C-alpha positions in Angstrom: 11.5 5.0 42.5 13.6 2.1 41.2 11.7 -0.3 39.0 12.0 -2.8 36.2 10.6 -1.0 33.1 10.3 -4.0 30.8 9.9 -7.7 31.6 12.8 -10.1 31.3 12.4 -12.3 28.3 15.2 -15.0 27.9 15.8 -18.3 26.3 18.2 -20.9 27.7 21.2 -21.7 25.6 23.0 -25.1 25.6 24.1 -26.1 29.1 27.7 -26.8 29.9 28.2 -29.1 32.9 25.9 -27.8 35.6 25.7 -24.2 34.3 23.7 -22.7 31.5 23.8 -19.4 29.7 20.6 -17.4 28.8 20.1 -15.0 25.9 17.8 -12.0 26.1 15.1 -12.1 23.5 14.1 -8.4 23.9 15.6 -5.3 25.5 15.4 -5.4 29.3 15.2 -2.2 31.2 15.8 -1.2 34.8 15.4 2.3 36.3 17.9 2.7 39.1 17.7 5.4 41.8 21.3 4.7 42.6 22.4 5.4 39.1 19.9 8.1 38.4 19.4 6.5 35.0 17.8 3.6 33.1 19.9 0.6 32.3 18.9 -1.2 29.1 20.3 -4.6 28.4 20.1 -5.2 24.7 18.4 -8.1 22.9 21.0 -10.8 22.3 22.9 -10.3 25.6 24.1 -13.5 27.1 24.1 -14.0 30.9 24.5 -16.8 33.4 22.2 -15.1 35.9 23.9 -15.3 39.3 27.1 -17.3 39.7 26.3 -18.8 43.1 28.7 -21.5 44.3 27.1 -24.9 44.5 28.1 -25.4 48.1 24.8 -26.6 49.7 24.2 -23.9 52.3 25.2 -21.0 50.1 23.2 -22.3 47.1 20.2 -22.9 49.4 20.4 -19.3 50.7 21.1 -17.6 47.4 20.6 -19.9 44.4 17.9 -19.2 41.9 17.1 -15.8 43.3 17.5 -12.3 42.0 17.3 -13.4 38.3 16.3 -10.0 36.9 18.8 -8.2 39.2 21.6 -10.6 38.1 21.1 -9.8 34.4 21.4 -6.1 35.1 24.5 -6.8 37.3 26.2 -8.9 34.6 25.5 -6.2 32.0 26.9 -3.5 34.3 30.0 -5.6 35.0 30.6 -6.1 31.2 30.1 -2.4 30.4 32.4 -1.1 33.2 30.8 2.4 33.0 30.3 2.4 36.7 32.6 1.4 39.5 32.5 -2.2 40.7 31.1 -1.1 44.0 28.3 0.8 42.3 27.5 -2.2 40.1 27.3 -4.4 43.2 25.1 -1.8 45.0 22.7 -1.9 42.0 22.5 -5.7 42.3 21.3 -5.2 45.9 18.9 -2.4 45.0 17.4 -4.4 42.0 17.1 -7.6 44.1 15.0 -5.7 46.7 12.9 -4.1 44.0 12.2 -7.6 42.5 10.9 -8.8 45.8 13.9 -10.7 47.2 14.0 -10.3 51.0 16.4 -7.6 52.2 18.6 -10.1 54.2 19.1 -12.2 51.0 19.8 -9.2 48.9 22.5 -8.1 51.4 23.9 -11.6 51.5 24.2 -11.6 47.7 25.7 -8.1 47.8 28.3 -9.3 50.3 29.1 -12.3 48.1 29.8 -10.2 45.0 31.8 -7.7 47.1 34.0 -10.5 48.4 34.3 -12.7 45.3 33.2 -10.6 42.3 36.6 -9.3 41.4 37.5 -12.3 39.3 34.4 -11.6 37.1 35.2 -7.9 36.9 38.4 -8.5 35.0 
């Protein structure tokens, strides 16, 4: 069964404009059934959590959700050891595991499928 195996421990770095980066203070692990493996984000990894557009309706639906899943997703995108489609599916899986409603997890998945290519490069 998919699960987070360690808690997320982060500290906010200096904010730029409306965005902020966060740095992991300890390794952060997620066991994924989709991957059949444990993903370990190392201490010192920098993330922006989810890059949700600030358009009011979109941000209201998806902003400030899936924090833990977003860190795993960012790390998988940076590593590029899996396909982009697989990384996006892990975001959906981890979002649901963290308690995000399925409809919201699917909406976030659709967002990264449609607009995540620019971050993949």
